[in-house]
C-alpha positions as CSV (number, residue, x, y, z in Angstrom):
1,M,-35.2,89.2,-51.8
2,Q,-35.0,92.9,-53.1
3,N,-33.2,93.6,-56.4
4,I,-30.6,96.3,-57.1
5,H,-33.4,98.7,-58.4
6,E,-35.3,98.8,-54.7
7,W,-31.9,98.8,-52.6
8,S,-30.5,102.0,-55.0
9,Q,-34.4,103.4,-54.4
10,K,-33.8,102.9,-50.6
11,I,-30.5,104.9,-50.4
12,K,-31.4,107.8,-52.5
13,Q,-34.5,108.2,-50.0
14,T,-31.9,107.8,-46.9
15,G,-29.7,110.6,-48.7
16,K,-32.8,112.8,-49.3
17,N,-34.0,112.6,-45.5
18,A,-30.3,112.9,-44.4
19,G,-31.3,116.0,-42.4
20,E,-33.8,114.0,-39.8
21,G,-31.5,111.6,-38.4
22,W,-28.3,110.7,-36.4
23,M,-26.2,110.5,-39.5
24,A,-26.7,114.2,-40.5
25,E,-25.2,114.9,-37.6
26,W,-22.4,112.8,-36.8
27,G,-22.0,110.1,-39.9
28,I,-19.9,111.7,-41.5
29,A,-17.7,112.7,-38.6
30,A,-17.7,109.1,-37.1
31,I,-16.9,108.0,-41.0
32,I,-13.9,110.3,-40.9
33,F,-12.9,109.3,-37.3
34,L,-13.1,105.6,-38.2
35,V,-10.9,105.9,-41.7
36,A,-8.3,108.2,-39.9
37,L,-8.1,105.7,-36.8
38,A,-7.8,102.6,-39.4
39,S,-4.8,104.5,-41.0
40,F,-3.3,105.1,-37.9
41,G,-3.3,101.5,-37.3
42,L,-1.9,100.8,-40.7
43,G,0.6,103.1,-40.5
44,R,1.8,101.6,-36.9
45,L,2.1,98.0,-38.4
46,S,4.2,99.5,-41.1
47,I,6.7,100.7,-39.0
48,L,6.8,97.4,-37.0
49,E,7.7,95.2,-39.9
50,E,10.7,97.8,-40.9
51,V,11.9,97.4,-37.5
52,R,11.9,93.7,-37.2
53,P,15.7,92.2,-38.5
54,P,15.0,90.1,-41.2
55,V,15.1,86.5,-41.3
56,S,18.3,84.9,-42.8
57,I,18.8,81.1,-42.8
58,R,22.6,80.4,-43.1
59,E,24.2,76.7,-43.1
60,A,24.8,75.2,-39.8
61,P,28.5,75.4,-38.4
62,R,30.2,72.0,-38.8
63,D,32.3,70.3,-36.3
64,T,35.7,70.5,-36.9
65,S,36.9,67.4,-35.6
66,P,33.8,64.6,-36.4
67,R,33.5,62.3,-33.4
68,A,33.9,58.6,-34.6
69,M,31.8,55.8,-33.1
70,A,33.9,53.4,-31.4
71,L,33.4,49.7,-31.5
72,G,34.1,48.7,-27.9
73,G,30.5,48.1,-27.3
74,L,27.5,50.0,-26.2
75,F,28.2,51.9,-22.7
76,V,31.5,53.7,-21.9
77,A,33.0,54.6,-18.4
78,A,36.6,56.4,-17.2
79,R,38.3,54.2,-15.5
80,S,38.7,56.8,-12.7
81,G,34.8,57.6,-12.7
82,S,31.7,56.1,-11.4
83,V,29.4,56.6,-14.1
84,Y,29.0,55.3,-17.4
85,Y,27.7,56.9,-20.6
86,Y,26.2,56.2,-23.9
87,P,29.4,56.9,-26.7
88,W,27.6,59.9,-27.8
89,C,26.9,61.8,-24.9
90,T,28.8,65.0,-24.7
91,S,30.6,64.2,-21.4
92,A,31.9,60.7,-23.1
93,S,33.8,62.7,-25.5
94,K,35.5,64.0,-22.7
95,I,36.8,60.8,-21.6
96,K,40.4,60.2,-22.7
97,A,41.6,57.1,-24.8
98,T,43.9,55.9,-22.5
99,N,41.6,56.0,-19.4
100,T,38.7,54.7,-21.4
101,V,36.3,51.1,-20.2
102,W,34.0,49.9,-22.7
103,F,31.0,47.9,-21.8
104,E,28.7,45.3,-24.1
105,T,25.7,46.0,-21.6
106,E,24.4,48.0,-19.0
107,A,24.6,45.0,-16.2
108,A,28.0,44.7,-17.2
109,A,28.7,47.8,-16.2
110,K,26.5,48.1,-13.3
111,R,28.4,44.9,-12.1
112,A,31.8,46.9,-12.7
113,G,30.2,49.0,-10.3
114,Y,29.8,52.2,-12.0
115,A,26.3,54.2,-12.2
116,P,24.1,55.2,-15.4
117,A,24.9,59.3,-15.7
118,K,22.0,61.5,-15.0
119,N,23.2,64.2,-17.9
120,C,23.0,61.5,-20.3
121,K,19.7,61.2,-21.7
122,G,18.0,57.9,-22.0
123,L,20.1,56.3,-19.2
124,A,17.7,56.2,-16.2
125,P,19.1,55.9,-12.7
126,Q,17.8,53.0,-10.9
């Protein structure tokens, strides 16, 4: 292993012989070019950061009319419809209260002639 003194001697020797290698002709120009290129790149990165809109976290909007879970059963259908839903599915909330039919089991809904809704996740049409 070389110590610091030996390294400094090699650096001094390289400086004395600078006129002999490529460093004398192109080294300084290459260093200046690389520093300029790096500065330009960092400048472009800082511009990109300023252009991005700031991230803001806000409170999620609250539903003004929370839906209550009805105790009628696990599945709901419309009397005039042909499919049944889970009560929390979006389409189930559109059924009028006067047009609602509740079922305790999926089998009971199928026996009544209803099919599972395709747009209600978790109900697989069979």
